[in-house]
RODO-2510 file (C-alpha; in nm, 4 decimals, decimal comma):
residues 493
     n   res          X          Y          Z
     1     m     3,1395    -6,2651    -3,4739
     2     l     3,4132    -6,1659    -3,2022
     3     g     3,3759    -6,3528    -2,8810
     4     p     3,2924    -6,1122    -2,5743
     5     m     3,5733    -5,9785    -2,3791
     6     p     3,4624    -5,8801    -2,0503
     7     d     3,7716    -5,7553    -1,9178
     8     s     3,8388    -5,4984    -2,1680
     9     r     3,6948    -5,1910    -2,2718
    10     s     3,8737    -5,1714    -2,6239
    11     s     3,9890    -5,4332    -2,8837
    12     g     4,0500    -5,3776    -3,2415
    13     a     4,0690    -5,0329    -3,2345
    14     p     4,3518    -4,7600    -3,3027
    15     p     4,4899    -4,6452    -3,0068
    16     g     4,4190    -4,2988    -3,0512
    17     l     4,0541    -4,3688    -3,1136
    18     r     4,0540    -4,5683    -2,7777
    19     s     4,2135    -4,2740    -2,5744
    20     f     3,9211    -4,0934    -2,7374
    21     v     3,6648    -4,2930    -2,6779
    22     e     3,7596    -4,3779    -2,3274
    23     n     3,8030    -4,0340    -2,2109
    24     v     3,5351    -3,8350    -2,3624
    25     a     3,2726    -3,6672    -2,1430
    26     f     2,9624    -3,8486    -2,2878
    27     p     2,9035    -4,2228    -2,2991
    28     c     3,0761    -4,3621    -2,5810
    29     a     3,1587    -4,6463    -2,8151
    30     a     3,3325    -4,7436    -3,1529
    31     l     3,2084    -5,0541    -3,3557
    32     d     3,3953    -5,1708    -3,6289
    33     a     3,2762    -5,2222    -4,0163
    34     t     3,0829    -5,5363    -3,8791
    35     l     2,9096    -5,3307    -3,6011
    36     h     3,1197    -5,5088    -3,3373
    37     v     3,1927    -5,3362    -3,0329
    38     v     3,5553    -5,2569    -3,0411
    39     a     3,5855    -4,9525    -2,7617
    40     h     3,3462    -4,7987    -2,4990
    41     n     3,4256    -4,6042    -2,1872
    42     e     3,2677    -4,6649    -1,8168
    43     r     2,9879    -4,4118    -1,8856
    44     w     2,8488    -4,6274    -2,1490
    45     v     2,8159    -4,8867    -1,9483
    46     q     2,6443    -4,6896    -1,6529
    47     a     2,4190    -4,5298    -1,9153
    48     y     2,2344    -4,8231    -2,0686
    49     h     2,2803    -5,0375    -1,7365
    50     l     2,5016    -5,2922    -1,9308
    51     d     2,6515    -5,5650    -1,7296
    52     g     3,0160    -5,5080    -1,7644
    53     s     3,1837    -5,4778    -2,0875
    54     v     3,0728    -5,5602    -2,4069
    55     i     3,3456    -5,5567    -2,6198
    56     g     3,3356    -5,7952    -2,9060
    57     r     2,9299    -5,8206    -2,9001
    58     h     2,7550    -5,7085    -3,1909
    59     h     2,5705    -5,3904    -3,1555
    60     f     2,2405    -5,5201    -3,2547
    61     d     2,3015    -5,7771    -2,9719
    62     v     2,3294    -5,5570    -2,6814
    63     f     2,0267    -5,3450    -2,8101
    64     p     1,7832    -5,5936    -2,9888
    65     e     1,5114    -5,3289    -2,9233
    66     l     1,7112    -5,0540    -3,1708
    67     p     1,4622    -4,8516    -3,3659
    68     q     1,4942    -4,9272    -3,7650
    69     r     1,6059    -4,5780    -3,7962
    70     w     1,8931    -4,6249    -3,5812
    71     r     1,9880    -4,9129    -3,7901
    72     d     1,9336    -4,7432    -4,1225
    73     a     2,1485    -4,4445    -3,9335
    74     l     2,4496    -4,6831    -3,8531
    75     d     2,4409    -4,8408    -4,2294
    76     d     2,4317    -4,4429    -4,3527
    77     a     2,7548    -4,4061    -4,1171
    78     m     2,9035    -4,7158    -4,2621
    79     a     2,8781    -4,6083    -4,5934
    80     g     3,0437    -4,2769    -4,5097
    81     t     2,8045    -4,0418    -4,4652
    82     a     2,8863    -3,6873    -4,2844
    83     r     2,8100    -3,7243    -3,9000
    84     a     2,4332    -3,7844    -3,8185
    85     s     2,2599    -3,6984    -3,4721
    86     d     1,8972    -3,7250    -3,3594
    87     r     1,7254    -3,8115    -3,0201
    88     d     1,5097    -4,0514    -2,8634
    89     t     1,2658    -4,1066    -2,5939
    90     f     1,2845    -4,4103    -2,3495
    91     y     1,0719    -4,5445    -2,1143
    92     r     1,2741    -4,6932    -1,8372
    93     a     1,1451    -4,9945    -1,6293
    94     d     1,1074    -4,8114    -1,3096
    95     g     0,8493    -4,5754    -1,4876
    96     r     1,0705    -4,2373    -1,5824
    97     v     1,1076    -4,1026    -1,9052
    98     q     1,4491    -4,1020    -2,0500
    99     h     1,5692    -3,8566    -2,3324
   100     i     1,8923    -3,9180    -2,5367
   101     r     2,0410    -3,7163    -2,7859
   102     w     2,2890    -3,9390    -2,9828
   103     s     2,5328    -3,8770    -3,2776
   104     l     2,6988    -4,1403    -3,5237
   105     t     3,0440    -4,0395    -3,6716
   106     p     3,2501    -4,2764    -3,9144
   107     w     3,6146    -4,3495    -3,7986
   108     m     3,8431    -4,4267    -4,1116
   109     d     4,2013    -4,5430    -4,1636
   110     d     4,4922    -4,3704    -4,2812
   111     a     4,3581    -4,4574    -4,6910
   112     g     4,0018    -4,3117    -4,6090
   113     v     3,8435    -4,6266    -4,5865
   114     v     3,5798    -4,6530    -4,3455
   115     q     3,6417    -4,8412    -4,0748
   116     g     3,3601    -4,8298    -3,8170
   117     v     3,1420    -4,5762    -3,6670
   118     v     3,1894    -4,3967    -3,3363
   119     i     2,8640    -4,3520    -3,1385
   120     t     2,8105    -4,0782    -2,8559
   121     s     2,5320    -4,0374    -2,6412
   122     e     2,4056    -3,7703    -2,3964
   123     d     2,1126    -3,8382    -2,1453
   124     i     1,9448    -3,4502    -2,1911
   125     t     1,6084    -3,5672    -1,9715
   126     d     1,6916    -3,3003    -1,7453
   127     t     1,8337    -3,0228    -2,0156
   128     l     1,4985    -3,0606    -2,1658
   129     e     1,2903    -3,0258    -1,8343
   130     n     1,4647    -2,7091    -1,7554
   131     e     1,4002    -2,5728    -2,1271
   132     r     1,0622    -2,6882    -2,0573
   133     r     1,0193    -2,5121    -1,7242
   134     l     1,2194    -2,1971    -1,8645
   135     e     0,9742    -2,1717    -2,1408
   136     e     0,6694    -2,2151    -1,9417
   137     s     0,8181    -1,9411    -1,6519
   138     e     0,9088    -1,6888    -1,9736
   139     g     0,5554    -1,7488    -2,0887
   140     l     0,4079    -1,6772    -1,7519
   141     i     0,6159    -1,3537    -1,7037
   142     q     0,5326    -1,2549    -2,0590
   143     a     0,1792    -1,3105    -1,9830
   144     f     0,2140    -1,1011    -1,6810
   145     f     0,4029    -0,8376    -1,8208
   146     e     0,1543    -0,7911    -2,1009
   147     n    -0,1661    -0,8242    -1,9237
   148     s    -0,0913    -0,6557    -1,6052
   149     p    -0,3259    -0,3866    -1,4498
   150     i    -0,0341    -0,2311    -1,3211
   151     g     0,2077    -0,0118    -1,5240
   152     l     0,5302    -0,2143    -1,5712
   153     n     0,8601    -0,0384    -1,7166
   154     l     1,2035    -0,1284    -1,7765
   155     c     1,4564     0,1343    -1,8324
   156     r     1,8331     0,2042    -1,8137
   157     t     1,9577     0,3867    -1,5096
   158     s     1,9974     0,7141    -1,7054
   159     g     1,6040     0,6655    -1,7562
   160     l     1,5692     0,5969    -2,0944
   161     w     1,2615     0,3581    -2,1368
   162     l     1,3342     0,0236    -2,3014
   163     r     1,0407    -0,1701    -2,2242
   164     s     0,6549    -0,0554    -2,1335
   165     n     0,3693    -0,2961    -2,1139
   166     a     0,0070    -0,1667    -2,2094
   167     a    -0,0994    -0,0301    -1,8709
   168     f     0,1762     0,2008    -1,8686
   169     l     0,1511     0,3188    -2,2281
   170     d    -0,1961     0,3785    -2,1432
   171     i    -0,1203     0,5664    -1,8428
   172     i     0,1310     0,8164    -2,0493
   173     g    -0,0583     0,8101    -2,3688
   174     y     0,1961     0,7061    -2,6109
   175     s     0,2700     0,3951    -2,8062
   176     a     0,5448     0,1584    -2,7900
   177     e     0,6971     0,2565    -3,0722
   178     e     0,7111     0,6383    -2,9428
   179     a     0,7982     0,5578    -2,5546
   180     d     1,0521     0,2748    -2,5729
   181     g     1,3835     0,3724    -2,7024
   182     g     1,3031     0,7374    -2,7101
   183     l     1,1431     0,8671    -2,4163
   184     t     1,3027     0,9124    -2,0097
   185     y     1,1206     0,9546    -1,7196
   186     w     1,2711     1,3167    -1,6865
   187     d     1,1098     1,3850    -2,0412
   188     l     0,7464     1,3204    -1,8579
   189     t     0,8395     1,4333    -1,4944
   190     p     0,7370     1,8092    -1,4022
   191     r     1,0370     1,9819    -1,2824
   192     r     0,8951     2,0646    -0,9432
   193     y     0,9388     1,7040    -0,8667
   194     d     1,3669     1,7239    -0,9029
   195     e     1,4562     1,7017    -0,5866
   196     q     1,2485     1,4250    -0,4833
   197     e     1,3427     1,2555    -0,7660
   198     a     1,7081     1,3000    -0,6578
   199     e     1,6030     1,1322    -0,3264
   200     q     1,4566     0,8392    -0,4971
   201     l     1,7420     0,7917    -0,6990
   202     r     2,0044     0,8061    -0,3766
   203     q     1,7566     0,5469    -0,1914
   204     l     1,7476     0,3249    -0,5231
   205     d     2,1537     0,3523    -0,5144
   206     e     2,1880     0,2478    -0,1482
   207     t     1,9155     0,0232    -0,1192
   208     g     1,8724    -0,1292    -0,4604
   209     r     1,5143    -0,0145    -0,4167
   210     y     1,2782     0,2866    -0,4595
   211     g     0,9393     0,4020    -0,3174
   212     p     0,6532     0,3912    -0,2880
   213     y     0,6668     0,7423    -0,4272
   214     e     0,3868     0,9622    -0,5751
   215     k     0,4637     1,2248    -0,8311
   216     e     0,2767     1,3219    -1,1930
   217     f     0,3500     1,2376    -1,5345
   218     v     0,2998     1,4757    -1,8231
   219     r     0,0670     1,2758    -2,0786
   220     k     0,1310     1,2882    -2,4171
   221     d    -0,1869     1,5419    -2,4509
   222     g    -0,0046     1,7739    -2,2083
   223     s    -0,2628     1,6747    -1,9204
   224     l    -0,1074     1,5653    -1,5689
   225     v    -0,1687     1,2348    -1,4199
   226     p    -0,1003     1,1443    -1,0737
   227     v     0,0998     0,7882    -1,0244
   228     r     0,2616     0,5796    -0,7589
   229     l     0,5581     0,4380    -0,8331
   230     n     0,7766     0,1491    -0,6885
   231     g     1,0885    -0,0037    -0,8173
   232     f     1,4071    -0,2174    -0,7735
   233     l     1,7516    -0,2547    -0,9521
   234     v     1,8377    -0,5710    -1,1599
   235     e     2,2131    -0,6167    -1,3186
   236     r     2,2343    -0,7863    -1,6680
   237     d     2,5673    -0,8416    -1,8787
   238     g     2,7182    -0,5858    -1,6342
   239     e     2,4646    -0,3267    -1,6782
   240     r     2,2210    -0,1928    -1,4178
   241     f     1,8504    -0,1688    -1,5202
   242     i     1,5703    -0,0056    -1,3393
   243     w     1,2029    -0,2284    -1,3217
   244     s     0,9412     0,0491    -1,2106
   245     l     0,5876    -0,0429    -1,0910
   246     i     0,3540     0,2510    -1,1933
   247     e     0,0151     0,2759    -1,0810
   248     d    -0,2654     0,5262    -1,1922
   249     i    -0,4083     0,6681    -0,8564
   250     t    -0,6316     0,9034    -1,0496
   251     t    -0,9539     0,7581    -0,9339
   252     q    -0,8024     0,6989    -0,5554
   253     r    -0,7285     1,0936    -0,5601
   254     a    -1,0850     1,1189    -0,6751
   255     l    -1,2127     0,8966    -0,4242
   256     e    -1,0115     1,0660    -0,1066
   257     a    -1,1367     1,3953    -0,2552
   258     e    -1,5077     1,2756    -0,2361
   259     v    -1,4294     1,1344     0,0830
   260     e    -1,2991     1,4863     0,2410
   261     q    -1,6119     1,6114     0,1171
   262     q    -1,8269     1,3847     0,2647
   263     r    -1,6436     1,4365     0,6078
   264     l    -1,6654     1,7968     0,5888
   265     r    -2,0532     1,7887     0,4926
   266     a    -2,0785     1,5333     0,8008
   267     l    -1,8799     1,8032     0,9960
   268     q    -2,1110     2,0781     0,9111
   269     a    -2,4374     1,8504     0,9717
   270     s    -2,3002     1,7969     1,3103
   271     k    -2,2455     2,1809     1,3622
   272     l    -2,5866     2,2369     1,2608
   273     a    -2,7501     1,9727     1,4796
   274     t    -2,5473     2,1289     1,7450
   275     l    -2,6748     2,4848     1,7167
   276     g    -3,0213     2,3361     1,6420
   277     e    -3,0324     2,1625     1,9782
   278     m    -2,9124     2,4727     2,1560
   279     a    -3,1241     2,7076     1,9944
   280     a    -3,3090     2,8149     2,2947
   281     g    -3,0174     2,8464     2,5402
   282     f    -2,8700     3,0675     2,2254
   283     a    -3,1587     3,3114     2,2236
   284     h    -3,1433     3,3205     2,6539
   285     e    -2,7888     3,4054     2,5892
   286     v    -2,8207     3,6963     2,3809
   287     n    -3,1459     3,8220     2,5292
   288     n    -2,9482     3,8670     2,8433
   289     p    -2,7454     4,1302     2,6946
   290     l    -3,0220     4,2730     2,4928
   291     a    -3,2431     4,3376     2,8434
   292     i    -2,9296     4,4935     3,0137
   293     i    -2,8796     4,7356     2,7369
   294     d    -3,2795     4,8278     2,7137
   295     a    -3,2529     4,8865     3,0798
   296     y    -2,9290     5,1248     3,0706
   297     a    -3,0546     5,2849     2,7606
   298     y    -3,3640     5,3791     3,0070
   299     t    -3,1321     5,4839     3,2939
   300     l    -2,8992     5,6872     3,0630
   301     d    -3,1473     5,8932     2,9315
   302     n    -3,2944     6,0088     3,2743
   303     a    -2,9405     6,0549     3,3960
   304     v    -2,8542     6,2800     3,0677
   305     q    -3,2160     6,4774     3,1651
   306     r    -3,0948     6,4991     3,5057
   307     g    -2,7337     6,5920     3,4132
   308     d    -2,5897     6,3401     3,6286
   309     l    -2,2363     6,2313     3,4638
   310     s    -2,1282     5,9648     3,7030
   311     e    -2,4647     5,7556     3,6311
   312     v    -2,4235     5,8596     3,2724
   313     g    -2,0965     5,6880     3,2582
   314     e    -2,1911     5,3960     3,4804
   315     a    -2,4709     5,3256     3,2257
   316     a    -2,2367     5,3581     2,9143
   317     d    -1,9842     5,0824     3,0639
   318     a    -2,2467     4,8765     3,1580
   319     i    -2,4105     4,8958     2,7917
   320     r    -2,0561     4,8490     2,6253
   321     e    -1,9910     4,5367     2,8317
   322     a    -2,3491     4,3843     2,7292
   323     v    -2,2759     4,4502     2,3714
   324     h    -1,9400     4,3059     2,4219
   325     r    -2,1030     3,9987     2,5313
   326     a    -2,3708     3,9873     2,2786
   327     a    -2,1125     4,0381     2,0399
   328     t    -1,8807     3,7404     2,1379
   329     i    -2,1909     3,5285     2,1612
   330     i    -2,2740     3,5887     1,8185
   331     t    -1,9372     3,6021     1,6580
   332     g    -1,9171     3,2074     1,8415
   333     l    -2,2190     3,1454     1,6469
   334     r    -2,0859     3,2538     1,2914
   335     r    -1,7649     3,0544     1,3675
   336     l    -1,9371     2,7449     1,4693
   337     s    -2,2184     2,7494     1,1640
   338     r    -1,9311     2,7842     0,8582
   339     n    -1,8511     2,5298     0,6529
   340     e    -1,4819     2,5607     0,6327
   341     p    -1,2683     2,3977     0,9243
   342     g    -1,1109     2,7513     0,9473
   343     p    -0,7504     2,8455     0,9449
   344     a    -0,4247     2,5985     0,9503
   345     t    -0,4381     2,4918     1,3294
   346     r    -0,2417     2,7366     1,5765
   347     a    -0,1261     2,7159     1,9226
   348     e    -0,4489     2,7932     2,1445
   349     d    -0,5409     2,8297     2,4843
   350     v    -0,7750     2,5218     2,5512
   351     a    -0,9014     2,6899     2,8881
   352     a    -1,0234     2,9503     2,7048
   353     i    -1,1983     2,7917     2,4167
   354     t    -1,3709     2,5266     2,6499
   355     s    -1,4810     2,8386     2,8426
   356     d    -1,6123     3,0160     2,5232
   357     a    -1,7680     2,6944     2,4284
   358     l    -1,9755     2,6628     2,7499
   359     d    -2,0955     3,0530     2,7273
   360     l    -2,2987     2,8989     2,4319
   361     c    -2,4501     2,6262     2,5992
   362     s    -2,4800     2,6891     3,0023
   363     a    -2,8207     2,8835     2,9691
   364     r    -2,9782     2,5917     2,8048
   365     l    -2,8554     2,3593     3,1047
   366     r    -2,9971     2,6097     3,3580
   367     n    -3,3288     2,6578     3,2020
   368     h    -3,3913     2,2706     3,2243
   369     g    -3,2524     2,2756     3,5560
   370     v    -2,9067     2,0892     3,4829
   371     r    -2,6109     2,2103     3,7189
   372     l    -2,3224     2,2849     3,5034
   373     d    -1,9973     2,2293     3,7302
   374     v    -1,6897     2,4158     3,5547
   375     d    -1,3597     2,3158     3,6631
   376     v    -1,0838     2,5156     3,4388
   377     r    -0,7393     2,4728     3,5606
   378     s    -0,5423     2,4316     3,2619
   379     a    -0,2831     2,6847     3,1314
   380     g    -0,1517     2,4615     2,8779
   381     r    -0,1873     2,5401     2,4466
   382     a    -0,2617     2,2965     2,2099
   383     r    -0,2166     2,3138     1,8096
   384     v    -0,5827     2,3187     1,7071
   385     h    -0,8563     2,4377     1,5153
   386     a    -1,0323     2,6331     1,7699
   387     v    -1,3989     2,6458     1,6039
   388     e    -1,3608     2,2595     1,5410
   389     l    -1,2235     2,1911     1,9528
   390     s    -1,5468     2,3928     2,0398
   391     q    -1,7481     2,1940     1,8742
   392     v    -1,6106     1,8643     2,0174
   393     v    -1,6699     2,0519     2,3636
   394     l    -2,0443     2,1170     2,2836
   395     n    -2,1085     1,8091     2,1223
   396     l    -1,9938     1,6073     2,4405
   397     v    -2,1703     1,8844     2,6692
   398     n    -2,4976     1,8487     2,4596
   399     n    -2,4809     1,4605     2,5032
   400     a    -2,4275     1,4917     2,8629
   401     f    -2,7438     1,6952     2,8912
   402     d    -2,9521     1,4682     2,7059
   403     a    -2,8279     1,2407     2,9078
   404     v    -2,9243     1,3811     3,2290
   405     r    -3,2164     1,6285     3,1597
   406     e    -3,5036     1,3662     3,2540
   407     r    -3,3147     1,1855     3,5285
   408     p    -3,3475     1,3081     3,9380
   409     a    -2,9891     1,3961     3,9607
   410     r    -2,8997     1,6600     3,6809
   411     e    -2,5784     1,7364     3,6759
   412     v    -2,3073     1,7996     3,4306
   413     k    -1,9106     1,8446     3,4947
   414     v    -1,6572     1,9910     3,2556
   415     e    -1,2907     2,0016     3,3978
   416     t    -0,9496     2,1045     3,2169
   417     w    -0,5942     2,0245     3,3403
   418     d    -0,2499     1,9656     3,2382
   419     s    -0,0965     1,6292     3,2093
   420     e     0,2223     1,5192     3,1279
   421     g     0,3077     1,6668     2,7725
   422     a    -0,0638     1,7228     2,7242
   423     v    -0,3839     1,9003     2,7880
   424     c    -0,6964     1,7175     2,8874
   425     i    -1,0760     1,8089     2,8948
   426     a    -1,3134     1,5906     3,0676
   427     v    -1,7227     1,6170     3,0103
   428     e    -1,8824     1,4132     3,2846
   429     d    -2,2782     1,3327     3,3697
   430     t    -2,4507     1,1950     3,6083
   431     g    -2,6603     0,9785     3,3922
   432     g    -2,4469     0,6468     3,5167
   433     p    -2,2265     0,4244     3,3314
   434     l    -2,2856     0,2924     2,9915
   435     p    -2,3995    -0,0624     2,9389
   436     e    -2,1332    -0,2552     2,7625
   437     d    -2,3279    -0,3183     2,4321
   438     v    -2,3394     0,0569     2,3853
   439     r    -1,9628     0,1111     2,5020
   440     e    -1,8475    -0,0896     2,2025
   441     r    -2,0401     0,1071     1,9564
   442     l    -2,0006     0,4359     2,0624
   443     f    -1,7803     0,5870     1,8087
   444     e    -1,9558     0,3808     1,5240
   445     p    -2,0957     0,6486     1,2902
   446     f    -2,4564     0,6698     1,2646
   447     f    -2,5085     0,5095     1,6143
   448     t    -2,7147     0,6931     1,8738
   449     t    -2,9151     0,5827     2,1686
   450     k    -3,1164     0,8850     2,1609
   451     r    -3,4780     0,8773     2,0322
   452     v    -3,5898     0,9050     1,6585
   453     g    -3,5408     1,2471     1,5397
   454     e    -3,3179     1,3738     1,8252
   455     g    -2,9632     1,2715     1,7086
   456     t    -2,7791     1,2158     1,4268
   457     g    -2,5186     0,9288     1,5662
   458     l    -2,2487     1,1292     1,4140
   459     g    -2,1434     1,3648     1,7151
   460     l    -1,8702     1,1537     1,8544
   461     c    -1,7606     1,0050     1,5721
   462     i    -1,6757     1,3220     1,4122
   463     s    -1,5578     1,4504     1,7379
   464     r    -1,3249     1,1905     1,7454
   465     s    -1,1810     1,2100     1,3821
   466     i    -1,1321     1,5923     1,4762
   467     l    -0,9218     1,5533     1,7806
   468     e    -0,7004     1,2511     1,5785
   469     a    -0,6232     1,5075     1,3081
   470     v    -0,4403     1,7046     1,5321
   471     g    -0,2832     1,4046     1,7206
   472     g    -0,5486     1,4125     1,9908
   473     t    -0,7754     1,1244     2,1265
   474     l    -1,1108     1,0816     2,2761
   475     e    -1,2040     0,7885     2,5119
   476     l    -1,4763     0,6812     2,7422
   477     d    -1,3230     0,6609     3,0916
   478     a    -1,4008     0,2921     3,1818
   479     r    -1,3097     0,3166     3,5271
   480     s    -1,5315     0,6032     3,6186
   481     s    -1,8655     0,5168     3,7781
   482     r    -2,0420     0,7725     3,5545
   483     t    -2,0593     0,8511     3,1834
   484     r    -1,7026     1,0441     3,1168
   485     f    -1,5592     1,1331     2,8417
   486     v    -1,1867     1,2388     2,8103
   487     v    -1,0097     1,4415     2,5377
   488     t    -0,6297     1,4479     2,5328
   489     l    -0,4123     1,6750     2,3304
   490     p    -0,0287     1,7342     2,2697
   491     v     0,0978     2,0288     2,4586
   492     a     0,1863     2,2819     2,1587
   493     a     0,5493     2,3376     2,1365
***
């Protein structure tokens, strides 16, 4: 056995071999035919935490716990067997696990006789950990892709589908074999969406993202399915692709339609409740013109018999005015009792709508000794449904009437005025301020302070929703010493 040579990293090895060993990028050592170390590089010393050079030492002395399969591999290499490689796991003193990939390559003289073996090793601990994490990540991504309840699709920028998950295939009704690599977004998108599609592509090109965007796909069976899409660009090997997330919103649309139907039914119920509570007032309002018509019909008969043309004309004018008055009241009732919300919003005279609504309830207030104070001084117009705004006014006046009809001071005040960019309506009563707990719940559905059977608890909630739909508001004036509700509507352009 050669003695140790601590001041050299090579001995007894050809210069070319020494140069290779010392400069190779991995930990490396060369053994002679007797398995003594004849060359190694600094990386070898560092990798195995050796105390300086080990030139001249026997390999098994340097690594006394060398596994038998390594010893067998060294024997095979010395016998001239081709290069061998393998990997091992070591448990370091600090508790860390270290994974090493190693290889053995025989080195020969010019005559082809094996003179020793070159050992290279590489610490692949981090590489294996990264591979494990990548494999785990890819597994998670694949599991997400396959099991996501939201449709996922990868396509080229041309729209050609490359990969679709089960949720997306279920939306469009095609199999993966039929869809991926054969269909495009344009194939299954109705042409009426072309302009919107172009806008989404422009957004995608500028920002790298598109959506949220709602449209329809044509399913394999020809039916249309509403969807909501979001997507983003990814790039791979110089080519851009689009990842899209597709939600089937059929159920959502059905729920929205049902909610709208419920809203319309609640709106109608509120109208009918208002009509029922004011039926006596309506009857009185219609009876007045009927009484006028009856009286002037008698006068007209006498005037005709006497030949008094001036009195005939006076009676005819009075009858016509009374008929017009009755017709106005009946028309208002018919409009208010309809199921549908009416035509599209129009720029309406808010003061005129308020006055017409008060005509339908003023008799009821008078019959119960409630004073109605009206101050209509607005000239503004707002874009509203006239019938629905009438309902709001009637509901507020009706609530005010209920609040004061059994109180000593029975007064309801209605006023309209113009504010900056808005038209306002206020309904105020002498019922006194509302308690804090009532104010907090005023606009909750089905909340009411009326006696059982006297209210639905929907009036204020529906009135607020009617106004919010046209950009208006309904609020309780907390600063007022009385109960005062204020409607604000944006002025129509």
